[in-house]
N, C-alpha and C positions, 0 to 999 in steps of 0.2 A: 504493500500500500504506500509506504514512504517513497519507494522508487517511482511509482506512478505519479505521486504528487510532485516529485522533483522534476520529472519529465515535463509535466504540465506547466510548472513554473518556468522552466527553461524555454519552452515554446512560447509562452506568453511574453517573456523577457525579450526573446528574439524578434517577435512580431512588433513589440513596442519600439525597439531600437530601429527596426526597419523604417519607421516613420521619421527618423532623424535626418535632417537635411543641413545644407551648408549654413543657412541662416540660424539654425538651432545651435550649431557649434559656435558661430560668431554672430551674436545678437546685435553687433554694431557694424557699421559700414566704414570701410577705409575712406578717408577724405572728410568725414564729419568733423565739425568744430566742437569746442568744449561745451558750448551752450546746448547743441543737439545731443551730445553724449550725456550731459547732466540731466536733461529733460527725459531721456530714455531710462536712465537709472532710477529716477524718482517715480516714473510711471510703471515700472516693472517690478512686481512683488517677488520675483524669483531671484533678485539681486539685492545685495546690501554692501555698502562701503566698508572696507577694512579700516578700522579706527586707527588713527595715527596720533602720536604725541606731537605737540606743536613744532618741535625741533625737526622731526622727520617730515612733517607736512611742508615745511619750508624747503626742504631738499627736493621734494616732489614737484615744486614749482620754481624754476630757476632759469637764469640766463647762463648760456655756455658759449665759449669761444670754439669755433669750428676750425681747428688748426690747419687742416689740409685745404681749407677753402679761404685762404688769405685772411685768417682769423676773423672771418665774418661771424656775427653773433646769431644764435638761435635761442628761442624761448621754449624750454622743455617742460611738459606737464606729464606726470605719471599718476595713474589712478589704479588702486587695487580694490577688487570686489570679491565677495563670496557669492557663489551661485548654488542654489538648492539642488538636491539630487532630483533629476527628472528623466524623461525618456531618452535623452541624448547624453547628458553629462551625469553619469551615475557612479562616480567615484565615491569613496567614503568622505572625501573632501574635494570640493571643486572651487577653483579660483580663476579669476580673469584679471589680467593686467593690461592696461591700456597705455600706449605711449603716443603723445601728441607733440608735434614740432611746429612752432609758429601757427598754432591753432588749427592744425590739421592732423587727424588721427592717421598714423602711418604704421602702427604696430599693435597687434592684438595677440596676446598670449593666453592660452587656456591650459591650465595645469589640473590634472586629476590624480589624486592619491588613492591607491587601492591597497587594502590590507594584504598581508602575505598569503592568506588563504584564498584570495580571489585572483590568482594568477591567470587561470584559464579564461575567466570573464574579462580580465584586462586585455589579454591577447585578442579575444574575439572583438572587443570594442576597437582596438587598434586596427584590425583588418577592415572593419566596417568603415572607419574614418577614411582609410586609404581608398576604398572603393568609391567614396563620395568625391574625394579630391581628384582622382585620376580622370574623371569625366571632364573636369574643368581645366586641369593642368596636365596635359598629356606627356610632357617631357619630365623625366625624373632621373634622379641619381641616388643610390644608396649610400649610407654613411654609418660609421661606428660612433658610439658615444663613449668617450674615454674619461677616466678619472683625471681631474686637473693636475693633481700632485704626482700620482704614480703612473699615469698613462695606461692603466689597466682598462680593458674593455668592460664596460658596465651596462651596455645597452646597444641599441641600433635604431636607425631611422631612415627616412626618405625625404629628399627635397624635391618639390614639384615646381615646374615652370610652365608658363603658357606657351612660350616659343623657345626654340633652340638658342636664339641670340641671348636670351636672359641667362641661360646656363653657361654660355661661353664667355660673355663679356662681364657680366655681374657688376655693372656700374650703377645704374639706377634700379636696384633690385626690386623685383616683383615676384614673390615666391610664397609657397606654403611649405612649411617643414613640420614633420611629425616624428616623434621618437618615443621610445619607452626605455626605462632603465631601472636597475635594481638599486635601492638605497639600503646600504648595510648599517647594522646597528652600531652605535658608538658607545664605548664604555670609558669611564674616567680612570686614567692611570695615575694613582696618587704619587708614585715614585717620580715619574716624569712631569707630573702636574699638568697633564694635557689629555684631551680625549683621543682615543685610539679606535680606528675602524676595525670591526671584527669581520668574520666571514658569515655571520648570521644575518639573514634577510630581515630587515625591519618593515619595509613596504615597497611597493612598486609605483612608478610614476609615469604617466603619459603627459608629454608636453607637445602642444600644437601652437605654431606661430604663423600668423598671417602678416607678412611684411610687404610694404609697398612704399618705396622712397620717392616715387615720381611725384612732382609737385612740391618737394622739399629741397633744402640746400644740401642735404646729406647724400653721400654716395656709399658704396661698399667699403670705402677706406675707413669708415667709422660711423656707427649709428647707435 
């Protein structure tokens, strides 16, 4: 009986996820300004802002020098959001990070955390997202996700481009990237007085990024 219930729940989950589309993954549109983004956040009950202390809030709204572009200045705004678990974003925790440059939304990042007992479900979601993106961005290249310090492989992903030129030149990037990786548990080493990464899985993470630098002063040299 339990097996039958599990199968029914799995079928129901798959059918629900099949209704997931591009706009469900990215509820904002590239090119929107801060006013439009704010209006959508306040009118959408599935999202709430990640609270920031005043000091960090100031860092999320700042002027920057664009060194590779004759030190031209840009105004950067970063917004962090929680997203409820729904038919499309169903991690144990879902977050959306928005990046605006000169009042133009140019980067949307969607992060989903899955507990270590949900590996198969995480992989199924990862594959479903790929099937959505490949219809819109037919040019792709695979990549490995490496640990920044040790260079160990901890995951893998795919970068999608609309046209071959984007893949080759990568100047004004317009791409979708998706990856998943393993987050290993950290333990505190009292002797060395620092946290050490173990071989025990803590959780899994899916990261999806929609990036479009067209219409901004930024290029692939830095964004």
